[in-house]
N, C-alpha and C positions, 0 to 999 in steps of 0.2 A: 359118657363123657370122655372128653378127650383132655389128657393129661401127662407130662413126663412125670417116669419113676423109674427108679433104678431096681432092675432085677437082675438076676444071677442067668448068666447064659445056659447055666444047666437046667434051667426051668423053662426053657424054651424049645418047642418041639416045630419040626419044619412042618410048612403047609402041606400036605400031601398031594393037593390039586394044582399046585404051583405049575406053570403052565411052560417056566422056563429053566433050562439047564445051566448050572452056574460053570463056565469054563475055566479050569485052573490054566494060568500061563502068564504073559505078559502083561496082559491088562488087568488081571488080578494081583499081579506084583505090583504093578503101578500104583493101583489103589492102595495096597500096603504101605507103601513108602510116602503117599499123600498123608493116609490116616497119622502114619508115626511124626509127619511134620506139621500136618494141620490140626491133627485131631480129629475124630468123627463131627463133620458139619452137620450130617443129615442123620436124625436118629432114625433106627430100625422101628419098624410100625409093628405090635403083636397085639393079639386080643385075648381077652382072658378066657380059659378053658375051665373045666370042671378041676377040682383036686388042685388048686393053686398052681397051675401049669397056664403057659402061655402058647400061642399058635403065631408063629410068623407070617405077616403078611406082605411087608415089603422091607427090601434091605437083605435080602439073602446072600448077594455078593459081600456087603459090608460083614454079615454076621460070620461069613467063611473067613475074615481077617482077624477077627478076634480070638 
């Protein structure tokens, strides 16, 4: 079931098999500024794991800006 809920960042674990590396630099800084000005327009996507934890599936760059 897809739903939007608020969860604590501390409850989110990285997806260990994520194929892309998040690069720190100008593009990430631009994303930070965009989120400051416009808010988070596209929510990150997680899936529930055991023990009330979540695994990050999409939005690794956005998660690094928070």
